N, C-alpha and C positions, 0 to 999 in steps of 0.2 A: 504494500500500500504506500503510495507516495506521501512524503511529508506534507503536513497541512501548511497552507500558505495564508491561512486566515489570521487576522489580528483585529483587535477592537477598532471599529470605525473612528477615524479622526485622531487616533493616538499615533505618536511618533514611533517609527520602527526601532526595535532594540537589537542589540547584538545577538540575543537569543533568537529573534526572528530571522536574522541573517543565517545563523547556524542551522536553523530548522529548514530553511529553503535550500541551502547549499548541501544539506545532508552531512554536516560535520559537527564537531564539538564547538562549544563556546570558546575553549582555549585555542582551537585552530583558527577561528576567526580573529582572535586577539593577535595571534602570531602573524597572520596575513597583514593586519592593520599596522603592525609594528615592523613589517618587512623582515621578519625572522628568516634566516637562511634555510632552516630545516623544514621547508614546506615545498611540496612538489609543484611544478608548474600547473598541472591539471587541477590541483586543489586551489591554487591561487586564482585560476581562471573561474572556477565555480563560485568561489566566495566573492570575487569581484563582480560577477554577473548578478549574484543575489543582492549585493549592495546597490548596484545600479537599478535593479528591478524594484527594490523596496524604497529607494531614495533614502537610504540610511545615512545619517550624519553622526560623527563621533561626538560624544558628550565631552565638551571642553572642560567642564568642572571636574569630571571624573579623571580625565586624562591628566589634568594638572596635579592631581594628588599623586600620580605615579611619577610624572616627569618633573614635577616642581616648576613647571613653566606653563602659563596659561596661553602663551603666544598672543597676548593682548598688550597693547601699549596704550596707556591713557594719555589723552591730550586735553589740557585745560587752556582755553583760549579766550582772550578778551578782545573787544572791538572787532568781532568777526564780520560785521557789516562792511568793514573797510577792505579795500583791495589788497593791501599788503599782508595783513594777517590771514585773509582768506587764501591768498596765493601760497603763503608759507604752509598753511594747512594741507593744501594739495600736494606740495612737495613731501610733507611728512607722511601722508597716506601712501603716496606712490612708493616711497622708499621702504616703508613698513611692509607693504604688500610684497615687494621684491624679496624681502627677507623672511617671508612666511608669517608675518604678524597681522593681526586685525587691530584697527584703531577705534577706540571708543572715545568720543568727544564730549566734553562737558563745557558749556559756555559759562562765562562769568561776566555779568553786566555790572554788578556792584562791587567796587573795590574795597570791600570790608573783610575783616577777618572771619566773620560769621559766614559770609558768602563763599570765601575761599575754602573753609573747612567743609562746608556743604558739598562743594564740587569735589574736593579731595576724597571725602568719605564715599561719595557716589561712585567714584572710580575704584576705590579700594575694595568695595563690595564685589568687584569683578576680578579681584586678584591679579592686577596687571603686573607684568614683569618690570615695568618702569613707567615714569610719567614725564611728559614734556609739557612745559608751560610756555605759551606764547603770550608775552606781556609787554607790548611796546610802550606802555606808560610806566614811569618810574614808580608810582604808587603800587602798581601790581607787582613789580619786581621786588620791591621792599617787603611786601606781604609774604611772598613765597620764599624769600631767602630765610625766613624764620622757621620754615618747616623742618622737622626732624622725622624722616621716614626710614623704614627698614628696606626700602627699595630705591633704585637709582632715580635721580631727579635731574632733568636738564631744563634750564631756563633760557628761552630765546628772548633776550632782553632788547632786541632791536630787529629791524627788518632785514638787515644785510650785514654780512661779514666780508672781508676782514675789518678790523677796527680802523676808523678814520676814513672809511670809504664814503660815508655820507657827506662829510665835509668836502672831500676831494671831488665828488660828483657835482656838488653845488658849485664849486669853483670852476669846474669844466663848463657848466652851463653859463655862468657869468662870463668866463673867458671867451666863449663863443660869441656872445653878444658884444663884448668889448672889441673883439677882433673884427667884427663887422663895422665898427666905428661908433657904437653907442657909448655915450659918456654919462648919461643919466639912466641908471638901471634900478628900477624899483623891485621890491620883493613882496609877494603875497605869501605869507607864512602859514603853516599849519598850527593847530592849537598848541600852546606852550607846554602843557604837561607831556606831550609826546616827545620822547628822546630824539627821534629822527627829525622832527620839526625843528628842534633847537639846533641840531647839528647842521641842518641845511641852511638855517639862518646864519650860523657861525661861518660856514663856508662862503656864503654870499658876502658877508662882511670882510672876510679875509682876502678874497680876490679883489674886491673893490679897493681895499687898503693897499694891497700890493701894487695896484695900478695907479694909485693916487687919485681915485675917483670918489666922489661923495656918497655917503650912505644915509639916506633919510630913514626915519622910523618905519619899520616894515608894517604893511597892512596885515591883518590877521583873519583867517577864516577857520572853518571847522572841518575841513577836508571835503565837504559836500559841494556839489555844483551850485546849489542855491546860494551858499555863502560867497562863492566866486562871482556869481551874478550880481548880488547886492554890492559887492566891492566894486565891480566894474561900472555900476551905475554912478558911483561917486568918484571914480578915478579921475584925477586931474591929468589929462593927456598932455598938458603944457609942461608938466613937471618932470616927465620921464618919457623917453622914446622907446623904452624896452622894459619888460617885466619878467622876472623869474618867479614862476608859480610853484609852490611846494608839492603839488600833485596834479595829475591830469584832470581829475574831476573838477577841481576848482578852476583850472584853466578853461575847461569847457564853458562853465557858467560865465566866467570873466569875458571870454571872447564873444559870447552871445550878447552880453550887455553892451560891449563896445559896438557891435554890429547895429544894435537898435539905436545907438546914439550917433551913428554915421561915422564912427571912428574905424578906419580900415586896418585890418591885420593882414600882412605886415607893413603896408605902405605907411601908415601913421604910427603904429606901435607894434613892435615885435614881441612875441610871447614864447617862452620856453616852459614846458611842464616837467613833470618828474614821475617816473614809474613805467612809462610806455605800456599803458593798458591796451588791450587788443583794439579798442575803438579809436585810439589816438590817431591812427593812420587815416581814419575816415572822418575826422573833424573837418570843418570848413573854415579856414584852410586846414590841411593836415598838420598835426602838431609836432613841432620840434620838441624833443623830450629826452630824458635820461632813462635808459633801459636798465632795470634791475633783474637780478637772478634769484628771485624769491624761492623757486622750487629747489635750487641747489642748496639754499640755506636750510630748507626743511630736511633735505636728504642728509646734509652734514650733521644736523642735530640727531637724526635717527642713528647715524653711524656712531656718534658720541655716546648716545644712550646705550646702544647694544654693546659697545665696548665695556661699559660699566656692568651691564647684565652678564657679560661673559666673564667678568671678574678682573678686568684690567684696571678697574678703579674700585674703591670701597663703596659698597652699597650705601645709599643714603647721602652720599656726597653731592651737593648741589653744584653743578657746573653752570656757568653763564656764558652764552654765546654772544659775543659782541656787546658786552655790557660796559661800554666806555664810560668812565666816570663813576663806576660803582666798584665795590669790593666784592670778590667772589670767594667762596669757601676754599676753592682751589683753582689755580689757573688752568684753563683749558688750552690745548694746543691750538696753534694757528690753523684756521680752516684751510683745507686744500680743495682745489677743483671748483671753487666758486668764482664765477666771472666777475671781474671788476666792472662797476657801472660804466656804461658807455653812452656817449651822446649820439642820438639818432636825429639827423638833420632833415627836416621836411620844409613845408612852405610857410610856416608861421613866423619865420625870422628872415630878415633882410637888412641891408644897410639902411641907416636912417635917411629920411628924405632930406635933400639939400635945399 
């Protein structure tokens, strides 16, 4: 009589179901799943066919008890609605999947200790092998630096590595405008709590100072296109012939406002953005901007975390990737394989009108 293939309707198939369908023991199924060498090819084929037929999935919790690895990486991320953190998350996920890990994400909207602990506890309930924190705002970094965990922790304290690249990228943007002949270059900055916003403003000031050009007080937005639009409505086109904008979204709103006012880009005002979002090439005009390598940053952080998981660092040690101006529990090695930010020249910049 053939083995019964019936199981309760709606229930997930178990290892016992697989054994019954394949006509083998529970132990044999376990050996096949763990790629044990002492299993014949015919038996492996029968077990694999039963797994496929039933749609069996291994119980990750049970497996973790045996292997002491859940193959889960927890990610706590703030400001997920912004392009930089969201792109870094994509890099984290891609790198984790390549290494056989699943990513469990917990958002963090309030930068309070209670919210932090809630997110951490949510992830710890899934027994992750380690946690990555993406916190581009200093307050978030400071919160997580106080954590003491029994698993590795990696803090992405900024959007891009290596250290100093944000300032240098801003200087490259300003140098491009100055080399075109602009002598009055304004800056629309991101919100002050963001570390990258402060660094881009610092780079803008440094390049102007190096060229002996004046630096007026920067305008300030909130990263969104609407704040760029509002700023553009009030922008004094007589005061500057070029503007370095701290991200592409604000640049989009800024250029829209200039268009409505009859101020032409780049004929009257040149504009440079930052990030090279996919849409930047399709702005009107196409936006000159700084291209960042967010995904490689995410990949780098996964590599760092898995190094700790593998035992190359003490579990529980908090590393900070590109945390310029902060102290870390231990210095992380310089990132490798991350592209330096590069200027992408399009049609939103030109020499100033004579």
